C-alpha positions in Angstrom: 0.0 0.0 0.0 1.4 3.4 -0.9 0.8 7.0 0.3 1.6 10.4 -1.0 4.4 11.8 1.2 5.3 15.0 -0.7 3.2 17.2 -3.0 4.0 20.6 -4.3 3.2 22.1 -7.7 3.1 25.4 -9.5 4.4 27.6 -12.4 8.1 27.9 -13.2 10.0 30.3 -15.4 7.4 33.1 -15.4 9.2 35.9 -17.3 8.1 39.3 -16.0 9.2 42.8 -17.0 7.9 46.0 -15.5 8.7 49.6 -16.4 8.3 52.5 -14.0 7.6 55.7 -15.7 8.1 59.2 -14.1 5.8 61.3 -16.3 7.3 64.6 -15.0 11.0 63.9 -15.5 10.6 61.5 -18.4 12.9 59.1 -16.6 12.1 55.4 -16.7 13.5 52.5 -14.8 13.0 48.8 -15.6 12.9 45.5 -13.7 13.2 42.1 -15.3 12.7 38.9 -13.3 11.9 35.2 -13.5 9.4 33.9 -11.0 8.6 30.4 -9.8 5.5 29.6 -7.7 4.9 26.3 -5.9 1.9 25.6 -3.8 1.2 23.2 -0.9 -2.0 22.3 0.8 -5.0 19.9 0.7 -4.1 18.9 -2.9 -3.4 15.2 -2.5 -6.6 14.0 -4.2 -5.5 15.6 -7.4 -2.6 13.0 -7.3 -4.4 10.0 -5.8 -8.0 10.3 -7.1 -7.7 12.5 -10.3 -9.6 15.2 -8.5 -8.7 18.5 -10.2 -11.2 20.6 -8.2 -8.3 21.3 -5.7 -5.9 22.4 -8.4 -5.3 26.2 -8.8 -4.2 25.9 -12.4 -0.6 26.9 -13.1 -1.9 29.3 -15.8 -4.0 31.0 -13.1 -0.8 31.3 -11.1 1.0 32.9 -14.0 -1.9 35.4 -14.6 -2.1 36.2 -10.9 1.6 37.0 -10.9 1.1 39.5 -13.8 -1.9 41.1 -12.2 -0.2 41.5 -8.8 2.8 43.0 -10.6 0.5 45.6 -12.2 -1.2 46.4 -8.9 1.9 46.4 -6.6 5.5 47.4 -6.6 7.9 44.6 -7.7 10.8 46.1 -5.9 12.4 45.2 -3.7 11.9 41.5 -4.8 11.5 40.4 -1.2 8.3 42.5 -1.0 6.8 41.2 -4.3 7.6 37.6 -3.4 5.9 38.1 -0.1 2.9 39.7 -1.8 2.5 36.8 -4.3 3.0 34.1 -1.6 0.5 35.8 0.8 -2.1 36.1 -2.0 -2.3 32.4 -2.6 -2.4 31.5 1.1 -5.1 34.1 1.9 -7.2 33.6 -1.3 -7.5 29.7 -1.4 -8.5 28.1 1.9 -7.0 24.7 0.9 -3.6 26.2 0.1 -1.5 26.3 3.3 1.9 27.3 1.9 3.3 29.2 -1.1 6.9 29.2 -2.2 7.9 32.1 -4.4 11.4 32.2 -5.9 12.5 35.3 -7.8 15.6 35.9 -10.0 16.2 39.6 -10.8 18.1 40.0 -14.0 20.7 42.8 -14.2 20.0 46.0 -16.2 22.2 49.0 -15.7 21.4 52.5 -17.0 23.5 53.7 -19.9 25.7 56.8 -19.6 25.4 58.7 -22.9 27.3 62.0 -23.5 28.4 62.0 -19.8 24.8 61.8 -18.5 22.6 58.9 -17.3 20.2 58.1 -20.1 16.5 58.4 -19.1 15.4 55.1 -20.7 18.3 53.1 -22.1 20.0 50.2 -20.3 22.6 47.5 -20.8 23.4 44.0 -19.3 26.7 44.4 -17.7 27.1 40.8 -16.3 25.3 37.7 -15.5 25.1 38.4 -11.8 21.5 38.1 -10.4 19.7 39.0 -7.3 17.7 36.1 -5.9 14.9 35.8 -3.4 12.8 33.0 -1.9 9.8 33.8 0.2 7.6 31.1 1.8 4.2 32.2 3.1 2.7 29.6 5.5 -0.8 29.8 6.9 -0.7 30.9 10.5 3.2 30.9 10.5 4.1 34.1 8.8 6.6 34.7 6.0 10.2 33.5 5.8 12.6 35.1 3.4 16.0 34.2 2.0 17.8 36.8 -0.2 21.0 36.4 -2.1 23.4 37.0 -4.9 24.3 34.5 -7.7 26.7 34.6 -10.6 29.0 37.5 -9.3 32.3 36.5 -10.9 35.3 38.1 -9.2 39.1 37.7 -9.6 42.2 39.2 -8.1 45.7 38.6 -9.5 47.6 38.7 -6.2 46.9 38.9 -2.5 45.9 35.2 -2.0 47.9 32.4 -0.4 47.3 28.8 0.6 49.9 27.1 2.8 50.2 25.1 6.1 47.4 22.7 5.1 47.4 19.0 6.1 49.8 16.9 4.1 50.1 13.1 3.9 51.0 10.4 1.3 48.1 11.5 -0.9 49.1 15.2 -1.1 50.6 16.5 -4.3 49.5 20.2 -4.1 52.5 22.6 -3.4 52.1 25.4 -0.9 51.8 28.9 -2.3 52.2 32.3 -0.8 51.0 34.2 -3.9 48.3 33.0 -6.3 45.4 34.2 -8.4 42.1 34.0 -6.6 38.8 33.8 -8.5 35.4 32.6 -7.7 31.7 32.9 -8.7 29.9 34.2 -5.6 26.7 32.4 -4.6 25.5 33.8 -1.3 22.3 33.9 0.8 21.0 35.5 3.9 18.1 34.4 6.0 15.8 37.1 7.5 14.0 36.6 10.8 10.5 35.2 10.2 8.0 38.0 9.6 4.6 37.5 11.3 2.6 39.0 8.3 2.8 40.8 5.0 2.2 44.0 6.9 5.4 43.4 8.9 7.4 42.8 5.7 6.1 46.1 4.3 7.2 47.9 7.5 10.8 47.1 6.8 10.9 47.4 3.0 14.0 49.7 2.9 16.0 47.1 4.9 16.0 44.6 1.9 17.8 46.9 -0.6 20.1 48.1 2.2 21.1 44.5 3.1 21.6 43.5 -0.5 23.8 46.6 -1.2 25.7 46.0 2.0 26.3 42.3 1.2 27.5 43.1 -2.3 29.8 45.9 -1.1 31.2 43.9 1.8 31.8 40.9 -0.6 33.7 43.0 -3.1 35.7 45.1 -0.6 36.7 42.1 1.5 37.6 40.0 -1.4 39.8 42.8 -2.8 41.4 44.0 0.4 41.9 40.8 2.5 45.3 39.3 2.3 43.6 35.9 2.0 45.1 32.9 3.9 42.4 30.8 2.4 38.9 31.0 0.8 37.5 29.6 4.0 38.9 32.5 6.1 37.9 35.2 3.6 34.3 34.0 3.3 34.0 33.8 7.1 35.0 37.5 7.4 32.4 38.4 4.7 29.6 36.6 6.5 30.5 38.1 9.9 30.5 41.6 8.5 27.1 41.1 6.8 25.5 39.9 10.1 26.8 43.1 11.8 25.4 45.3 9.0 22.0 43.7 8.9 20.4 43.3 12.3 17.3 41.5 11.0 19.3 38.8 9.3 19.8 35.6 11.3 22.2 33.6 9.1 24.5 34.1 6.1 25.7 31.4 3.8 28.3 31.4 1.1 29.3 28.9 -1.6 32.5 29.7 -3.4 34.0 27.5 -6.2 37.6 28.0 -7.0 38.2 29.2 -10.5 41.8 27.9 -11.0 44.5 29.6 -13.1 47.6 27.4 -13.5 51.1 28.6 -14.2 52.6 27.4 -17.5 56.2 26.2 -17.4 57.8 27.6 -20.5 61.4 26.9 -19.5 61.6 24.3 -22.3 61.6 27.2 -24.8 65.0 28.9 -24.5 64.8 29.0 -20.7 61.8 31.3 -20.7 60.8 32.1 -17.1 57.1 31.9 -16.4 56.7 30.3 -12.9 56.7 31.7 -9.4 57.5 35.5 -9.2 58.0 35.4 -13.0 54.6 34.0 -13.9 52.6 36.2 -16.3 50.8 33.7 -18.6 48.4 31.3 -17.1 46.0 28.6 -18.3 42.4 29.1 -17.0 40.9 25.8 -15.8 37.3 24.7 -15.9 37.2 21.5 -13.7 37.7 19.8 -11.4 37.6 22.7 -8.9 37.5 23.3 -5.2 34.2 24.2 -3.6 34.1 25.9 -0.3 30.8 26.5 1.7 29.9 27.9 5.1 26.9 29.2 7.1 27.5 31.7 9.8 24.8 32.5 12.4 24.4 34.8 15.4 25.6 33.3 18.7 22.7 32.6 21.1 22.3 35.3 23.7 23.7 34.4 27.0 21.0 33.4 29.6 20.7 35.8 32.5 
């Protein structure tokens, strides 16, 4: 005898673009995002008994997303994800949880003739801002914000030595190396009791995203890195200090390796150690370093 142990369904890859028009100034701003909605609730009979009466059609979910985008701000994405999730939990009595994921695609205003152009933009990288909001009936709204696809590199200022060595170790120690990674980070907010509470702290979401991005770039650039592990911990620690409503920060950093090329076979050409200038970028395998940093529990009085 079998039973349904997990059920969640929805609409994925909803492409959404919204333009904000300031009629007085003629300045426009744009937001492009990809949205995923997944619903939970009393929906098991649609799986086990072919009862579609409990199904809020995925096309309905898509159209709802567009309508809510017309009626509400879509920035910050944490707010819009909360609005969408809250809508499904409040509108449909048999839906008890809504998971809303948003990817914000990067558009940057053009500078033309030395001035910001009022309505022209360009894609200056594949970095995205990501959000997941989960609205649960009677339990509030949980939000995770993050950054993905932020590719960074520094040509010096990174070392890796003193690591454990045994009969399986071939990696040499290095006191100066190229450090490159593609940042994937996330920070978990305290649970919000309601959509109204989310709305009450709206400025905090953009502030935290900007702080996390600035801290990531500045620490990466300035830290005389002993390891990716130590550098990423310093980043997480600073983000927690900058965003009091954030309870945990997580980072996942793959190593993007650049290997020295020994060219001594060609007329004694020096291209290793302090003489290295030409490198071979590597794709895989690669190191992958992850961590989650949380606030210490408050001491009991």
